C-alpha atoms as a printed R data frame, in Angstrom:
    type eleno elety resid chain resno      x      y       z
1   ATOM     1    CA   MET     A     1 76.608 46.226 190.475
2   ATOM     2    CA   ALA     A     2 77.885 49.797 190.425
3   ATOM     3    CA   ASN     A     3 75.511 52.699 191.141
4   ATOM     4    CA   VAL     A     4 72.732 50.487 192.471
5   ATOM     5    CA   VAL     A     5 69.633 52.618 193.121
6   ATOM     6    CA   LEU     A     6 67.191 49.848 194.047
7   ATOM     7    CA   SER     A     7 68.135 46.762 196.037
8   ATOM     8    CA   VAL     A     8 65.502 44.102 196.765
9   ATOM     9    CA   GLN     A     9 66.945 41.278 198.840
10  ATOM    10    CA   ASP     A    10 65.049 38.085 199.748
11  ATOM    11    CA   VAL     A    11 61.717 39.920 199.940
12  ATOM    12    CA   THR     A    12 58.680 37.836 200.826
13  ATOM    13    CA   ILE     A    13 55.184 39.341 200.933
14  ATOM    14    CA   ARG     A    14 52.259 37.491 202.492
15  ATOM    15    CA   TYR     A    15 48.532 38.108 202.726
16  ATOM    16    CA   GLY     A    16 47.570 35.782 205.544
17  ATOM    17    CA   ASP     A    17 48.706 32.336 204.458
18  ATOM    18    CA   PHE     A    18 49.009 33.351 200.813
19  ATOM    19    CA   VAL     A    19 52.548 34.094 199.583
20  ATOM    20    CA   ALA     A    20 52.330 36.833 196.938
21  ATOM    21    CA   VAL     A    21 56.093 37.331 196.577
22  ATOM    22    CA   ASP     A    22 58.552 34.603 197.499
23  ATOM    23    CA   ALA     A    23 62.162 35.529 198.406
24  ATOM    24    CA   LEU     A    24 62.553 37.973 195.513
25  ATOM    25    CA   CYS     A    25 66.005 39.419 194.781
26  ATOM    26    CA   LEU     A    26 66.547 42.271 192.305
27  ATOM    27    CA   GLU     A    27 68.920 45.169 191.750
28  ATOM    28    CA   VAL     A    28 68.371 48.150 189.467
29  ATOM    29    CA   LYS     A    29 71.113 50.663 188.748
30  ATOM    30    CA   ALA     A    30 71.172 54.317 187.742
31  ATOM    31    CA   GLY     A    31 70.472 54.895 184.061
32  ATOM    32    CA   GLU     A    32 68.607 51.597 183.645
33  ATOM    33    CA   VAL     A    33 65.051 50.768 182.591
34  ATOM    34    CA   PHE     A    34 64.119 47.517 184.306
35  ATOM    35    CA   GLY     A    35 61.055 45.584 183.169
36  ATOM    36    CA   LEU     A    36 59.050 43.613 185.727
37  ATOM    37    CA   LEU     A    37 56.924 41.183 183.716
38  ATOM    38    CA   GLY     A    38 54.430 38.546 184.757
39  ATOM    39    CA   PRO     A    39 50.815 37.379 184.508
40  ATOM    40    CA   ASN     A    40 48.072 38.814 186.696
41  ATOM    41    CA   GLY     A    41 48.593 37.547 190.223
42  ATOM    42    CA   SER     A    42 52.319 37.073 189.711
43  ATOM    43    CA   GLY     A    43 53.303 39.521 192.455
44  ATOM    44    CA   LYS     A    44 54.224 42.569 190.328
45  ATOM    45    CA   SER     A    45 51.831 45.002 192.008
46  ATOM    46    CA   SER     A    46 52.732 43.777 195.485
47  ATOM    47    CA   THR     A    47 56.402 44.237 194.663
48  ATOM    48    CA   LEU     A    48 55.851 47.805 193.444
49  ATOM    49    CA   SER     A    49 53.762 48.594 196.534
50  ATOM    50    CA   ALA     A    50 56.528 47.333 198.805
51  ATOM    51    CA   ILE     A    51 59.188 49.326 196.939
52  ATOM    52    CA   ALA     A    52 57.010 52.443 197.160
53  ATOM    53    CA   GLY     A    53 56.773 51.991 200.921
54  ATOM    54    CA   ALA     A    54 53.037 51.303 200.942
55  ATOM    55    CA   LEU     A    55 53.417 47.662 201.975
56  ATOM    56    CA   THR     A    56 55.727 46.061 204.535
57  ATOM    57    CA   PRO     A    57 57.321 42.751 203.485
58  ATOM    58    CA   ALA     A    58 57.107 39.805 205.857
59  ATOM    59    CA   THR     A    59 60.838 39.220 205.404
60  ATOM    60    CA   GLY     A    60 63.733 40.704 203.434
61  ATOM    61    CA   THR     A    61 64.993 44.222 202.822
62  ATOM    62    CA   ILE     A    62 64.420 46.975 200.268
63  ATOM    63    CA   ALA     A    63 66.790 49.911 199.867
64  ATOM    64    CA   VAL     A    64 66.509 52.913 197.537
65  ATOM    65    CA   ALA     A    65 69.623 55.053 197.105
66  ATOM    66    CA   GLY     A    66 71.046 53.258 200.117
67  ATOM    67    CA   ARG     A    67 68.103 54.123 202.399
68  ATOM    68    CA   HIS     A    68 65.658 51.774 204.088
69  ATOM    69    CA   GLU     A    69 62.071 52.883 204.586
70  ATOM    70    CA   ARG     A    70 61.997 51.776 208.228
71  ATOM    71    CA   ASP     A    71 64.999 53.962 209.099
72  ATOM    72    CA   ASP     A    72 63.793 57.246 207.580
73  ATOM    73    CA   PRO     A    73 60.383 56.979 205.870
74  ATOM    74    CA   LEU     A    74 60.314 60.574 204.609
75  ATOM    75    CA   ALA     A    75 63.814 60.512 203.119
76  ATOM    76    CA   TYR     A    76 63.101 57.113 201.575
77  ATOM    77    CA   ARG     A    77 59.905 58.278 199.873
78  ATOM    78    CA   ARG     A    78 61.559 61.395 198.513
79  ATOM    79    CA   ASN     A    79 63.809 59.104 196.492
80  ATOM    80    CA   VAL     A    80 60.827 57.294 194.922
81  ATOM    81    CA   GLY     A    81 58.339 58.446 192.285
82  ATOM    82    CA   LEU     A    82 55.263 56.352 191.475
83  ATOM    83    CA   VAL     A    83 53.220 56.438 188.264
84  ATOM    84    CA   PRO     A    84 50.183 54.239 189.032
85  ATOM    85    CA   GLN     A    85 48.132 52.427 186.420
86  ATOM    86    CA   GLU     A    86 45.013 54.351 187.447
87  ATOM    87    CA   LEU     A    87 45.365 58.080 186.855
88  ATOM    88    CA   ALA     A    88 46.135 59.950 190.081
89  ATOM    89    CA   LEU     A    89 44.937 63.428 189.122
90  ATOM    90    CA   PHE     A    90 42.377 65.999 190.228
91  ATOM    91    CA   GLU     A    91 40.230 66.395 187.136
92  ATOM    92    CA   GLU     A    92 38.755 69.790 188.069
93  ATOM    93    CA   LEU     A    93 42.160 71.354 188.751
94  ATOM    94    CA   THR     A    94 44.309 72.766 185.985
95  ATOM    95    CA   VAL     A    95 47.437 70.989 184.831
96  ATOM    96    CA   GLU     A    96 49.568 73.525 186.692
97  ATOM    97    CA   ASP     A    97 47.515 73.308 189.894
98  ATOM    98    CA   ASN     A    98 47.804 69.517 189.881
99  ATOM    99    CA   LEU     A    99 51.575 69.864 189.759
100 ATOM   100    CA   LEU     A   100 51.614 72.512 192.479
101 ATOM   101    CA   PHE     A   101 49.527 70.269 194.738
102 ATOM   102    CA   PHE     A   102 51.722 67.202 194.303
103 ATOM   103    CA   GLY     A   103 54.871 69.290 194.601
104 ATOM   104    CA   ARG     A   104 53.756 70.549 198.013
105 ATOM   105    CA   LEU     A   105 53.182 66.974 199.143
106 ATOM   106    CA   TYR     A   106 56.888 66.372 198.533
107 ATOM   107    CA   GLY     A   107 57.862 69.430 200.547
108 ATOM   108    CA   LEU     A   108 58.563 71.813 197.673
109 ATOM   109    CA   ARG     A   109 57.690 75.450 198.300
110 ATOM   110    CA   GLY     A   110 57.985 78.924 196.794
111 ATOM   111    CA   ARG     A   111 60.377 79.550 193.942
112 ATOM   112    CA   GLU     A   112 61.760 76.020 194.075
113 ATOM   113    CA   LEU     A   113 58.277 74.586 193.585
114 ATOM   114    CA   ARG     A   114 57.500 76.956 190.706
115 ATOM   115    CA   ALA     A   115 60.781 76.118 188.987
116 ATOM   116    CA   HIS     A   116 60.120 72.386 189.288
117 ATOM   117    CA   VAL     A   117 56.608 72.832 187.853
118 ATOM   118    CA   VAL     A   118 57.956 74.761 184.859
119 ATOM   119    CA   ASP     A   119 60.611 72.104 184.240
120 ATOM   120    CA   ALA     A   120 58.074 69.273 184.530
121 ATOM   121    CA   LEU     A   121 55.660 70.948 182.103
122 ATOM   122    CA   ARG     A   122 58.416 71.374 179.551
123 ATOM   123    CA   PHE     A   123 59.663 67.831 180.014
124 ATOM   124    CA   VAL     A   124 56.274 66.237 179.211
125 ATOM   125    CA   TYR     A   125 55.386 68.848 176.553
126 ATOM   126    CA   LEU     A   126 52.390 70.278 178.428
127 ATOM   127    CA   ALA     A   127 53.502 73.897 178.869
128 ATOM   128    CA   GLU     A   128 50.815 75.106 176.460
129 ATOM   129    CA   GLN     A   129 48.148 73.211 178.418
130 ATOM   130    CA   ALA     A   130 49.183 74.523 181.856
131 ATOM   131    CA   ARG     A   131 45.892 76.432 182.367
132 ATOM   132    CA   GLN     A   132 43.612 73.679 181.079
133 ATOM   133    CA   ARG     A   133 41.618 71.553 183.481
134 ATOM   134    CA   ALA     A   134 42.956 68.026 183.651
135 ATOM   135    CA   ARG     A   135 39.622 66.531 182.600
136 ATOM   136    CA   THR     A   136 39.823 68.339 179.233
137 ATOM   137    CA   LEU     A   137 43.106 66.681 178.257
138 ATOM   138    CA   SER     A   138 43.362 63.710 175.930
139 ATOM   139    CA   GLY     A   139 44.194 60.327 177.426
140 ATOM   140    CA   GLY     A   140 47.794 60.617 176.304
141 ATOM   141    CA   MET     A   141 48.172 64.065 177.847
142 ATOM   142    CA   GLN     A   142 46.681 62.857 181.128
143 ATOM   143    CA   ARG     A   143 49.230 60.048 181.193
144 ATOM   144    CA   ARG     A   144 52.011 62.566 180.626
145 ATOM   145    CA   LEU     A   145 50.652 64.736 183.438
146 ATOM   146    CA   ASN     A   146 50.579 61.667 185.690
147 ATOM   147    CA   LEU     A   147 54.257 61.152 184.859
148 ATOM   148    CA   ALA     A   148 55.085 64.812 185.534
149 ATOM   149    CA   CYS     A   149 53.470 64.627 188.993
150 ATOM   150    CA   ALA     A   150 55.735 61.705 189.901
151 ATOM   151    CA   LEU     A   151 58.859 63.547 188.708
152 ATOM   152    CA   LEU     A   152 58.455 66.896 190.466
153 ATOM   153    CA   HIS     A   153 60.709 65.999 193.395
154 ATOM   154    CA   GLU     A   154 63.373 64.514 191.084
155 ATOM   155    CA   PRO     A   155 63.377 60.985 192.534
156 ATOM   156    CA   ALA     A   156 66.299 58.634 192.023
157 ATOM   157    CA   LEU     A   157 63.865 55.777 191.312
158 ATOM   158    CA   LEU     A   158 60.710 55.909 189.202
159 ATOM   159    CA   LEU     A   159 58.114 53.118 189.399
160 ATOM   160    CA   LEU     A   160 55.712 52.838 186.442
161 ATOM   161    CA   ASP     A   161 52.751 50.461 186.573
162 ATOM   162    CA   GLU     A   162 51.385 49.924 183.041
163 ATOM   163    CA   PRO     A   163 52.027 53.587 182.083
164 ATOM   164    CA   THR     A   164 50.833 53.182 178.472
165 ATOM   165    CA   VAL     A   165 47.586 51.292 179.106
166 ATOM   166    CA   GLY     A   166 44.823 52.483 176.786
167 ATOM   167    CA   LEU     A   167 47.048 54.782 174.734
168 ATOM   168    CA   ASP     A   168 47.295 55.067 170.966
169 ATOM   169    CA   VAL     A   169 50.582 54.500 169.173
170 ATOM   170    CA   GLN     A   170 51.520 58.194 169.027
171 ATOM   171    CA   SER     A   171 50.840 58.787 172.739
172 ATOM   172    CA   ARG     A   172 52.716 55.637 173.662
173 ATOM   173    CA   ALA     A   173 55.720 56.814 171.645
174 ATOM   174    CA   ALA     A   174 55.649 60.169 173.482
175 ATOM   175    CA   ILE     A   175 55.721 58.385 176.862
176 ATOM   176    CA   PHE     A   176 58.603 56.206 175.673
177 ATOM   177    CA   ASP     A   177 60.576 59.269 174.570
178 ATOM   178    CA   SER     A   178 60.156 60.739 178.064
179 ATOM   179    CA   LEU     A   179 61.238 57.515 179.759
180 ATOM   180    CA   ARG     A   180 64.335 57.233 177.577
181 ATOM   181    CA   ALA     A   181 65.221 60.831 178.434
182 ATOM   182    CA   LEU     A   182 64.913 60.017 182.146
183 ATOM   183    CA   ARG     A   183 67.186 57.017 181.683
184 ATOM   184    CA   ASP     A   184 69.713 59.232 179.932
185 ATOM   185    CA   GLN     A   185 69.587 61.597 182.923
186 ATOM   186    CA   GLY     A   186 70.681 58.705 185.145
187 ATOM   187    CA   ARG     A   187 67.337 57.823 186.743
188 ATOM   188    CA   ALA     A   188 66.503 54.220 187.552
189 ATOM   189    CA   LEU     A   189 63.125 53.067 186.206
190 ATOM   190    CA   VAL     A   190 61.078 49.972 187.031
191 ATOM   191    CA   PHE     A   191 58.433 49.394 184.380
192 ATOM   192    CA   THR     A   192 55.554 46.888 184.252
193 ATOM   193    CA   THR     A   193 53.594 46.104 181.103
194 ATOM   194    CA   HIS     A   194 51.473 43.385 179.524
195 ATOM   195    CA   HIS     A   195 52.741 44.445 176.093
196 ATOM   196    CA   LEU     A   196 55.950 42.486 175.768
197 ATOM   197    CA   GLU     A   197 57.025 44.318 172.633
198 ATOM   198    CA   GLU     A   198 57.156 47.450 174.802
199 ATOM   199    CA   ALA     A   199 59.603 45.740 177.141
200 ATOM   200    CA   GLU     A   200 61.766 44.711 174.185
201 ATOM   201    CA   GLN     A   201 61.828 48.281 172.869
202 ATOM   202    CA   LEU     A   202 62.432 50.063 176.169
203 ATOM   203    CA   CYS     A   203 63.994 47.847 178.826
204 ATOM   204    CA   ASP     A   204 67.699 47.303 179.398
205 ATOM   205    CA   ARG     A   205 66.940 44.243 181.530
206 ATOM   206    CA   VAL     A   206 63.786 42.353 182.419
207 ATOM   207    CA   ALA     A   207 62.649 39.998 185.143
208 ATOM   208    CA   ILE     A   208 59.843 37.510 184.531
209 ATOM   209    CA   VAL     A   209 57.927 36.499 187.655
210 ATOM   210    CA   ASP     A   210 55.015 34.145 188.242
211 ATOM   211    CA   ARG     A   211 53.289 33.034 191.439
212 ATOM   212    CA   GLY     A   212 55.618 35.275 193.379
213 ATOM   213    CA   ARG     A   213 58.827 33.666 192.152
214 ATOM   214    CA   LEU     A   214 61.541 35.004 189.887
215 ATOM   215    CA   LEU     A   215 61.711 32.781 186.783
216 ATOM   216    CA   ALA     A   216 64.214 34.608 184.570
217 ATOM   217    CA   LEU     A   217 66.385 37.705 184.657
218 ATOM   218    CA   GLY     A   218 68.566 39.318 181.984
219 ATOM   219    CA   THR     A   219 68.587 41.563 178.942
220 ATOM   220    CA   PRO     A   220 65.841 40.900 176.391
221 ATOM   221    CA   GLY     A   221 68.522 39.591 174.014
222 ATOM   222    CA   GLU     A   222 69.950 37.219 176.612
223 ATOM   223    CA   LEU     A   223 66.556 35.766 177.499
224 ATOM   224    CA   CYS     A   224 65.549 35.338 173.871
225 ATOM   225    CA   ALA     A   225 68.834 33.539 173.154
226 ATOM   226    CA   ASP     A   226 68.446 31.295 176.215
227 ATOM   227    CA   PHE     A   227 65.005 30.156 175.090
228 ATOM   228    CA   ALA     A   228 65.695 29.996 171.354
229 ATOM   229    CA   ASP     A   229 65.116 26.242 171.235
230 ATOM   230    CA   GLU     A   230 62.268 26.006 173.762
231 ATOM   231    CA   GLY     A   231 58.847 24.754 172.734
232 ATOM   232    CA   PRO     A   232 57.060 23.623 169.535
233 ATOM   233    CA   TRP     A   233 57.000 27.009 167.833
234 ATOM   234    CA   GLY     A   234 55.481 27.761 164.470
235 ATOM   235    CA   PRO     A   235 57.121 30.094 161.906
236 ATOM   236    CA   ALA     A   236 55.400 33.226 163.265
237 ATOM   237    CA   GLU     A   237 56.289 32.410 166.871
238 ATOM   238    CA   ALA     A   238 59.910 31.704 166.021
239 ATOM   239    CA   THR     A   239 60.610 35.437 165.918
240 ATOM   240    CA   ALA     A   240 58.295 36.456 168.771
241 ATOM   241    CA   GLY     A   241 61.099 37.440 171.106
242 ATOM   242    CA   LEU     A   242 60.066 38.010 174.714
243 ATOM   243    CA   GLU     A   243 56.567 36.754 173.952
244 ATOM   244    CA   ARG     A   244 58.083 33.373 173.236
245 ATOM   245    CA   VAL     A   245 60.132 33.417 176.447
246 ATOM   246    CA   PHE     A   246 57.120 34.528 178.466
247 ATOM   247    CA   ARG     A   247 54.955 31.703 177.118
248 ATOM   248    CA   ALA     A   248 57.645 29.114 177.721
249 ATOM   249    CA   LEU     A   249 57.969 30.157 181.367
250 ATOM   250    CA   THR     A   250 54.383 30.973 182.350
251 ATOM   251    CA   GLY     A   251 52.230 29.080 179.844
252 ATOM   252    CA   ARG     A   252 50.474 32.324 178.918
253 ATOM   253    CA   SER     A   253 50.975 35.105 176.407
254 ATOM   254    CA   GLY     A   254 51.606 38.676 177.462
255 ATOM   255    CA   CYS     A   255 48.184 39.905 176.318
256 ATOM   256    CA   GLU     A   256 46.532 37.210 178.474
257 ATOM   257    CA   ALA     A   257 48.611 38.102 181.514
């Protein structure tokens, strides 16, 4: 695959005797939103942790922009941005001060740091809230600030763990607009969600995993076509798209995942 940003090859993750991820292989290219879907306990979070460099696989290799974490941890992490499910913000700091803090963690300083903060504020439409304390923002604005913090160092790969959890429709649409803009800029995005309609709307390709194993991989259209005749579906379920595929493979619906 041309312009591969993320390469996950035969990655196995263990916690003692328990295998959380079993010989997983994935590739994500520049300008692609890749959905990682699966029930709770399927290995999604462990996979994201390993890609972010916070967890060392038992076997296999992970490369981001051609770099391996073991070879140059700092350079590797500068190519990765992480938007965790739980907000990673300092509530008593202003929006701007949160960005300045996280920017310094990535080695940005002086005019370069200030320029990146200005760009990030504009990108997530928070320039007018720059002086507000983070705790005073709405839930949707806090999610957008969380995204901005992960983008300050302009990573090649962005990891998003349930980035729209708890948001209303309008706030979710604003996050989606930002993610599509990042894709258009050539970033690679890995996106997890329990809302399968989100994956259908946003993702160029998706992988469905369960019990640490890869069950299916392809575009939403390809997977829906492959499973068009699977299962005893009623009239409503016949047009359920990825929900139908997900249930056929895992025995659970996305909202139960």
